[in-house]
N, C-alpha and C positions, 0 to 999 in steps of 0.2 A: 575869432570865436573858437572855443574849445568844445570838446565832447560834452562837458558838463552843461554848457549853455543850451545844448539841444534838448536836454532832459527837462529843462525848466518850462519849455513850451507845452501847454496842454494840447494833446493830440485828440481831436474829435473826429478824425478821419475813420471811415469804416474800412478796415484793412482786410483784404483778401490775399494775404501774402504769408510767406514764412517769416517768423515762426507762427504756427497756427494758433497760438494762444492770443495773438493780436493785441498784446499788452493789456488785455482786459481779464481773460480767464486765468485764474490763479489756483493751481493745485495746492501749493504750499503757501499758506496765507502769510507766514512770517517773511517771505521773500516777495511780497506784493510789488515793492518798488523795483526790485530786480527784474521781475517780469515786465513791468511798465517800460523799462529801458532796454529790453532785449529785442533789438531789431536786426535786420539782415542787410543793411545798406552799405556795409563795409566789407570789401574783399581785400584781405591783406596781400593777395597776389598782385593786385592792381590798385594800390592805395591812391586815394584822391582826396583833395581838400583837407578835411579835418585830420585824418590819420597822417597824411604827408606833413602837415604843419606840426602836429604833435611830435612826430618822430624827428623832425628837423629841430624843434626846440630841445629835445632830449640830446641830440647830437651836439648842440651848442653847450648845453649844461655840462656834459661829460667831457667835452673837448676831444671827441673822436671824429673819425671820418664818416662813420655811419653807426647809428644806434637804432635797433629795431625792437618792437614790442613782441613779446612771446606770451601766448595764452595757453601754452601746453608745457610750461615749466622749463627749467634750465636744461633738462634732458634734450628737448627739441633743439635748443640752441647749440649744444655740444655736437649733436649729430649733424646739424646743418653746417657747423664750422668745419667738421671733418670732411664732409662732402665737398665743401668749397675749396679745400686745400689739398685734397688727396685724389690722385689718379689711380686707376686700377693697377695693382702691382706695387704701388709705393709702400715703403715701410713706415710705420707710425710707432713712435716710442711712447709707451704709457705705463702707468703704475699698475702692477699686477692686481691689486685689490681696489682699484678705482671703481667709481660708480659704473653700473652696467652699461649706461648709455655711451661711455667711452668705447667699449668694445663693440657695442652695437653699431656705432658710427663708422668704425673702421671696417666692420663686416659689410655694411650697406654700401660703403664707398669702394669696396673691392680692394682695400688695402691689406697689408700684411702686418699684424701686430708684433711688436718687439717689446717684451715686458721687463720692467725694472722692479726691484723690491725695495721696501723701506723698512728699516729696523724700528722696533717699538722702544719707546723711551721709558724713563722711570715711572711714568704714570700709566704704563701699559697700553699706550695708544701710538699710532703711527707718527713718526717724527717728520720734520721738514724734508723737502727734496733737496739734497745737496747739489749745488751747481757743478761740483767736480764729478759727481756721478753722471750727470747729463753729458758733460764734456767727454768722459771716458767712453760712453756709448756712441756718441757721434764720431769720435776718432776711430773707433773699431768698426763702425757701420756707416760707411760713407754714403750709403744710399737711403738713409733715414731722411724723409722729407718733412715730417711733422712731429712735433713733440707736444704731449698733453700733460700738464701739471695740475694737480689739485692743491689750491692754496687760497684760503686757509683750509686745513683739514677739518673734518667734522668737529674735532675737539679744539680747534683754534690755533694750530701751529702754522705759521706763515713763512713761505719760502722766499728767497731772494730773487724775485722775478726779474728785476733789472739786470742782474748778472746773468741769469739763465737766458734772458732774451739776447744779450750780447754774445753769449756762447752759440746760441742757435743761429744768429745772423752770420757769425764767422764760418759756420758749417753749412750755410745755405738751407737751413731748416726753418720752417714756420713754427710759431709757438701759440698754442691754445691754452688758456688758463681757465680752469673750472673754479670760479670765485663765487660759487652759489651762495656760500655762507658769508660773503663779504660785501653785501650790498650797501652797508653803511660807510664803508671805507672812504669813498670819494668826498664825504661831507664832514669829515672831522680830522684835524691834525693830531688828535690824541688817539687815533686808531691806526692800525698798520696801513702802509701805503698801498693803494689799489693797483692791481695789475692793468687796469684800464689805460694807464699812461704808457705802458711798455709792450704788452702782448699784441700779437697780430689780431687775435680774437679773444675776448673775455666774455664770460657768461655769468650773470648774477641772478639770484632768485630774490625777488622783492618780498615774497611771502615768508621767507625763512626768518629774517631779522628786521626787515624794513617796514613791516606793518601791512604788506600787500595781501590781497586775497589769493587763496590757492587757485590756480597754479601760475600766477603772474611772474614774469621774469623779463630779462633784457639780454640781448646779444649786442656787444660792442665790437666794432671793427676798425682797425687802423690800416686796412688794405687799400690798394688803389683801384679795386674793382667792386662792383655791387654784389653783396652776398644774398640779396633777396631771392634770386633764382634758386640758390641752394636750399633756402628755407622753404620755398614753394614746393619742393619735391616731397616734403614730409609733413606739411601742415594743411589743415582744412581750409576750404574757401568760404566757410561759414563760421568765422570767429565770433566769440562772445563780445558784443558791443559794450555791455557794462564792464567787463573785465578790461577791455582796451581803455575805456574812460577812467577806470580806477588806476591803471598804470600811469596815465598822464598826470592825474592828481597826486599820486604817490610821489612821483618825481618832483613835482612842484613843491610839495610839502617838504621833502628832504632837503631841497635847495633853498627853502625859505628861512627867514630868521627864526621863526617858530620851530621849524623842523630841526634846524641845527642846534637850537637851544635844548630841544628835547633829547637829542643825542648826547650833548654835553652833560645834561642833568643825569641821564642814565649812567654815563661813565663815572661821574662824581659819586653817585649813590653806590655803585659797585665798589669803587675805591674805598668808600667808608666801610662797607661790609668787610672787605678784605683786611682793612686796618684794625677792625674790631673783632676779627675772628683769628686771634693769634694762635689758637690751638689747632688750626687747620692749615694744610699746605696747599697752595694754589699753583696751577701750571698753565702753560699756553702763552701765546703772544697776543691773543685777542681777548681783552678784558671782558667782552660781552659773553664769552663762553666761560662760565664759572666751573672750571675743572678742579676738583678737589680730591685730596686723599688724606688719610689719617693713619699714623702708625698704630698697628694693632687691630685695624679694621680692614676688612676687604671692601672693595667698591660695592659689592652686593649688600653687605651689612649696612653701609652708609645709606644706600638707596632704600633699604627696608626701613631704617630709622626715620628717614625723611618722609616716606610714604605713610608711616604710622602717625606722623604729625601733619598730614594733609598737604604734603609737598611732593610733587611728582617730578623726577628728573628726566632728562632727555635721553641719556645713553650711559650705560654702566659696563664696566669690566671688572675683573677680579681685583684690580688695584685701586681704581678710582671711579668717580662718577662725575658726569657733566650736566650742568643745568644751563640751558640756552636762554639768553636774554635778548630783548629787542625793544623796538619802539613801545610795545605794549607792556613792558615790565615796569611796574610802578615802584615808587619809593616804599610804599606799604608792603608790597610783596617781598622786597629785599630785606626790610626790617624783620618780617616774619621769619625769613630764611636765617637771618643772623641770630635770632633768638634760639632757633632750633640748633644751629651749629654750635652755639655757646654752651649747650647742654652736653655736648660730646666730650667726655672726660679723657 
């Protein structure tokens, strides 16, 4: 039995428990079903029965040693990963402009940050993390114990994680990969290879591209020890039951024939857009991040033109703009985008 089956049973019990809305009182009527499913029977610090089974199923699907559900976003997973691998005084190598949770994790673990920089490419965005850069740092700093890499970048540039992991292993350093924007990767051969296969710890956000609710995410581990105690240090003992259930169903969907077909349809539709937008230059390694630029236009001008035609992009710089796609990106939306792009002279 899964989480979902629990919600199918009509509950006529008079509840004198938390949450105090007792699945009956609903302040926000649009979320009535969410309230009805919001119970406090699951403690992620001491998972039992349904949560244990759900996470075991996820571990098997992803081929990891351990996969845990996160209801506080990828940030909590990164911080927990750093805590799991870092002792006080250990040096941790991380990108200088990485998400703030990387630095927060090092600080909370009592580690010493060592920063590397990434150049910006022709699209005005941070490029991939070169394996040689990581190797040079590890050669010059023998006491670096943990390396954190962001792959893919926000705009869809994917690093060679397999090679970086090999380098880290050679220098006795553990590798954490922030794959928050790559939750679809394990389910399609037409997307970049997932870090889940190689990294010691990988964190993914289901809510960014995989259709999950905010702020659902996953932490994957290939370590020989339990990372739950590290996660316990920073997470609540009162997690959202509906969010946990949504994570389970999200994974089942992605791993299903229907889910994989949805991903392939998305990829095909974006390929068609790119092929029919010959006047636009596309960048990035991840096709689901539509990173575009046009000679004679700033990224801000492109963004403005899109907005004037009822299309809002995800992120813009002086050179390019990026439109993020995912499970919810329909063929109709992409056709509309193509129509607008074709008007740019």
